[in-house]
C-alpha positions in Angstrom: 12.9 -22.4 53.1 15.3 -23.6 55.7 14.9 -27.0 57.3 14.1 -27.1 61.0 14.1 -29.9 63.5 10.8 -31.6 64.6 12.3 -31.6 68.1 11.9 -27.9 68.2 8.2 -28.3 68.7 6.9 -29.0 72.2 3.9 -31.3 72.7 2.1 -28.4 74.4 2.3 -26.4 71.1 0.7 -29.2 69.1 -1.9 -30.8 71.4 -4.1 -29.1 74.0 -2.7 -29.6 77.4 -5.8 -31.4 78.7 -5.6 -33.8 75.7 -1.9 -34.4 76.1 -2.3 -35.2 79.8 -5.1 -37.7 79.0 -3.3 -39.2 76.0 -3.7 -42.8 77.1 -7.5 -42.3 77.4 -7.6 -40.8 73.9 -5.7 -43.7 72.5 -8.3 -46.0 73.9 -11.4 -44.1 72.9 -12.2 -40.6 71.6 -15.4 -38.8 71.6 -17.0 -37.4 68.4 -18.8 -34.0 68.7 -22.4 -34.2 67.8 -23.8 -32.0 65.1 -27.1 -30.2 66.0 -30.2 -29.5 64.1 -32.4 -26.5 63.3 -33.0 -23.4 65.3 -32.4 -19.7 64.9 -29.5 -18.3 62.8 -29.1 -15.0 64.7 -28.3 -15.4 68.4 -28.8 -12.8 71.0 -25.5 -11.2 72.0 -25.7 -12.2 75.7 -26.3 -15.9 74.8 -23.2 -15.9 72.5 -21.0 -14.2 75.0 -21.8 -16.6 77.8 -21.4 -19.7 75.7 -17.9 -19.3 74.2 -16.1 -21.9 76.4 -19.1 -24.2 77.0 -20.6 -25.7 73.8 -21.6 -27.6 71.9 -25.3 -27.4 72.5 -25.2 -23.9 73.9 -24.7 -21.7 70.9 -27.7 -21.4 68.5 -28.1 -24.1 65.9 -28.1 -23.3 62.2 -31.2 -24.2 60.3 -31.7 -26.0 57.0 -28.1 -27.1 56.6 -27.4 -29.4 53.7 -24.9 -32.1 53.8 -22.1 -32.0 51.2 -20.6 -34.8 49.2 -17.3 -32.9 49.5 -17.0 -33.9 53.2 -14.4 -36.3 54.5 -15.7 -39.4 56.4 -12.8 -39.2 58.9 -13.5 -38.9 62.5 -14.2 -35.4 63.6 -12.1 -33.6 66.2 -13.8 -32.9 69.5 -15.5 -29.6 69.8 -13.9 -29.0 73.2 -10.5 -29.2 71.6 -11.0 -27.2 68.5 -13.0 -24.4 70.2 -10.4 -23.8 72.9 -7.1 -24.3 71.0 -6.9 -21.4 68.5 -4.7 -19.2 66.5 -6.4 -15.8 66.6 -3.7 -13.3 67.5 -6.3 -10.5 67.7 -7.2 -12.1 71.0 -3.8 -13.3 72.2 -0.8 -15.3 70.9 -1.1 -18.4 73.0 -3.6 -21.1 72.1 -5.9 -20.7 75.1 -6.3 -16.9 75.1 -8.8 -16.4 72.2 -11.5 -18.5 73.9 -11.1 -16.3 77.0 -10.5 -12.9 75.5 -13.1 -13.2 72.8 -15.9 -14.0 75.2 -17.6 -10.6 75.0 -16.7 -9.9 71.4 -19.7 -8.3 69.6 -20.7 -9.8 66.3 -23.9 -7.7 65.8 -24.3 -5.4 64.1 -21.9 -6.6 61.5 -21.3 -5.2 58.0 -19.5 -6.8 55.1 -18.4 -4.7 52.1 -17.6 -6.2 48.7 -15.4 -3.8 46.7 -13.0 -3.5 43.8 -13.4 -4.9 40.3 -16.9 -6.1 40.4 -20.1 -5.1 38.6 -22.1 -5.1 41.8 -20.2 -3.7 44.7 -22.2 -3.3 47.9 -22.1 -3.1 51.7 -24.3 -5.7 53.4 -25.6 -6.3 56.9 -24.2 -9.8 57.7 -27.6 -11.5 58.1 -28.8 -10.0 54.8 -25.6 -11.1 53.2 -26.0 -14.7 54.0 -29.8 -14.9 53.5 -29.8 -15.8 49.8 -27.6 -18.9 50.2 -28.2 -22.5 51.2 -25.8 -23.4 54.0 -23.8 -26.5 53.6 -21.9 -28.7 56.1 -18.4 -29.4 54.9 -16.4 -31.8 57.1 -12.8 -30.8 56.2 -9.3 -31.6 57.3 -7.8 -28.6 58.9 -4.0 -28.3 59.0 -2.1 -25.6 60.9 1.4 -24.5 60.0 2.6 -25.4 63.5 2.0 -29.1 62.6 -1.2 -29.5 64.6 -4.3 -30.6 62.7 -8.0 -31.4 63.1 -11.1 -32.6 61.3 -13.8 -29.9 61.5 -17.5 -29.9 60.4 -17.7 -26.3 59.1 -21.0 -24.8 57.9 -20.8 -22.3 55.2 -21.4 -20.8 51.8 -19.4 -21.8 48.7 -17.2 -18.9 47.8 -18.0 -19.4 44.1 -21.6 -18.5 44.8 -20.6 -15.2 46.2 -18.2 -14.5 43.4 -21.0 -15.1 40.8 -23.3 -12.8 42.8 -21.1 -9.8 42.5 -20.0 -10.4 38.9 -16.2 -9.7 38.8 -14.8 -7.8 35.9 -12.0 -8.9 33.6 -9.5 -7.0 35.8 -10.3 -9.1 38.9 -7.4 -11.7 39.2 -7.2 -12.0 43.0 -9.5 -11.6 46.1 -8.2 -9.8 49.2 -10.0 -10.7 52.5 -9.8 -8.0 55.2 -10.7 -8.7 58.8 -12.0 -6.4 61.6 -9.7 -3.9 63.1 -11.1 -3.0 66.6 -8.4 -2.7 69.3 -11.1 -1.9 71.9 -12.5 -5.4 71.5 -9.4 -7.2 70.2 -6.7 -6.8 72.8 -4.0 -8.3 70.6 -4.3 -5.5 68.1 -3.1 -3.1 70.8 0.4 -4.5 70.2 2.4 -4.5 67.0 2.6 -8.3 66.8 1.3 -8.2 63.2 0.4 -5.5 60.8 -3.3 -4.9 61.4 -5.9 -5.4 60.1 -5.2 -9.1 59.2 -5.3 -9.6 55.5 -5.3 -12.7 53.4 -5.7 -13.4 49.6 -6.5 -16.0 47.0 -6.3 -16.2 43.3 -9.7 -15.9 41.7 -9.6 -19.5 40.5 -8.7 -20.7 44.0 -11.7 -18.8 45.4 -13.9 -20.4 42.7 -12.8 -23.9 43.6 -15.8 -25.9 45.0 -13.8 -26.6 48.2 -13.5 -22.9 49.2 -16.2 -21.6 51.6 -17.0 -18.7 53.8 -17.9 -20.4 57.1 -20.6 -19.1 59.4 -20.8 -22.0 61.7 -19.2 -25.3 62.9 -20.4 -28.4 64.6 -24.0 -27.5 63.7 -23.9 -24.2 65.5 -23.0 -20.5 64.8 -19.2 -19.9 64.9 -17.8 -19.3 68.4 -16.2 -15.9 68.7 -12.7 -17.4 69.0 -13.1 -19.4 65.8 -13.8 -16.4 63.6 -17.4 -15.3 64.2 -19.5 -14.3 62.5 -17.8 -15.2 59.2 -14.4 -16.6 58.1 -12.6 -18.0 55.2 -11.9 -21.8 55.0 -9.6 -23.2 52.3 -8.9 -26.8 53.3 -5.9 -27.6 51.1 -4.0 -24.6 52.6 -2.5 -24.0 56.0 -4.9 -22.5 58.5 -3.4 -19.0 58.5 -5.0 -18.5 55.1 -8.4 -18.6 56.8 -9.0 -15.0 57.7 -11.4 -14.6 60.6 -14.2 -12.0 61.4 -14.2 -10.7 57.8 -15.4 -7.2 57.0 -14.3 -6.6 53.5 -13.9 -8.7 50.3 -11.9 -6.9 47.6 -11.5 -8.0 44.0 -8.1 -6.8 42.9 -5.8 -7.0 39.9 -2.5 -7.7 41.7 -1.5 -10.3 44.2 -2.3 -9.0 47.8 0.5 -8.9 50.3 -1.0 -10.9 53.1 -0.2 -10.3 56.8 2.1 -13.3 57.4 3.9 -12.6 54.1 4.8 -9.2 55.5 5.7 -10.5 58.9 8.0 -13.4 58.0 8.4 -13.9 54.2 10.8 -16.9 54.4 8.2 -18.9 56.3 4.8 -17.8 55.0 4.2 -17.4 51.2 1.1 -16.3 49.4 0.0 -19.8 48.4 0.4 -21.6 51.7 -0.5 -24.9 50.1 0.1 -27.8 52.5 3.3 -29.3 51.1 5.3 -31.8 53.2 8.3 -31.3 51.0 8.7 -27.6 52.1 9.7 -27.1 55.7 9.0 -24.2 57.9 12.3 -22.5 58.9 11.9 -23.8 62.4 10.4 -27.3 62.0 9.6 -30.0 59.5 6.2 -30.2 57.9 6.3 -33.9 57.1 4.2 -34.9 60.1 1.2 -33.6 61.9 -0.6 -34.4 65.1 -4.4 -34.1 65.2 -6.1 -32.7 68.2 -7.3 -35.6 70.5 -4.6 -37.9 69.2 -1.1 -38.6 70.6 0.6 -40.3 67.7 1.6 -38.2 64.7 0.5 -38.8 61.1 2.3 -38.2 57.8 1.4 -34.9 56.2 -0.2 -35.4 52.7 0.1 -33.1 49.7 -2.6 -30.4 49.6 -3.8 -31.8 52.9 -5.3 -34.8 51.1 -7.2 -32.7 48.5 -4.8 -33.1 45.6 -7.4 -34.7 43.3 -9.5 -31.5 43.6 -6.9 -28.8 43.5 -3.6 -30.0 42.0 -4.6 -28.8 38.6 -4.7 -25.2 39.8 -0.9 -25.3 40.1 0.1 -27.3 37.0 3.5 -26.2 35.9 4.3 -24.2 39.1 7.3 -24.9 41.3 5.6 -25.5 44.6 8.8 -25.3 46.5 9.3 -21.7 45.4 5.6 -20.8 45.4 5.0 -22.0 48.9 
């Protein structure tokens, strides 16, 4: 990959404008979003639609959530920042548009199909799909390829539990994650910004790693529409574009999927997307990151700080070429 200049990135592309303008205040004291407790899993559609830019404390809480030993103890990013500063091109290419344009996005009814090389393929209603699982809160570092970062308390299901449930065959080497294609609801899909629907992929062993989850909530509540409701992929050692949002299909396949950003810009976005400060994006360096709510940058760490848990997955691989 080519080496870009950190100066190519404007502060407005890394930190929400409101946070940037209040940078001195954030250097002195930063708020921590509170995580709520039990209530109903399934919200009514009007309640969700009206709450998108308000929370936390407005969207329904998720019940019976277990805490996870895999969580970081680092300070969480503010809900107000993470829920209004989004990459979700289906609802617009600038960071503020998804929270506005996804306001009336309908997440019920919702079907998820599991297909491909599995012994138990099926199509599930979303709420029936998640019912057998115990939800876990995982406070993970989140790192976006544009060099902004966050610490987010996701609530989700270990992907390994889902893999075991459907019993992949010996031909299943990869998993392809397919997101919703609905231009009537997703205005960004009316343009050929990307090839739709949005597709991502993992190797089967990556999906089975204990860190990989399908998230159905964050900050104690159901997912806001703009953050991938009702269900999204979260792989914390990889750049955020690997986290496909609003999933509708999970396919177990034999060959490596060609994911959306690989098709769009191959020199910048490889299949693996592991956070690697030694490999620069063509237009900027990846050696530093700026967390939402903070003004001073931090050094980027290998695998986003999860090397102890995942480095063994890539033993013997050239991670400059397999980026």
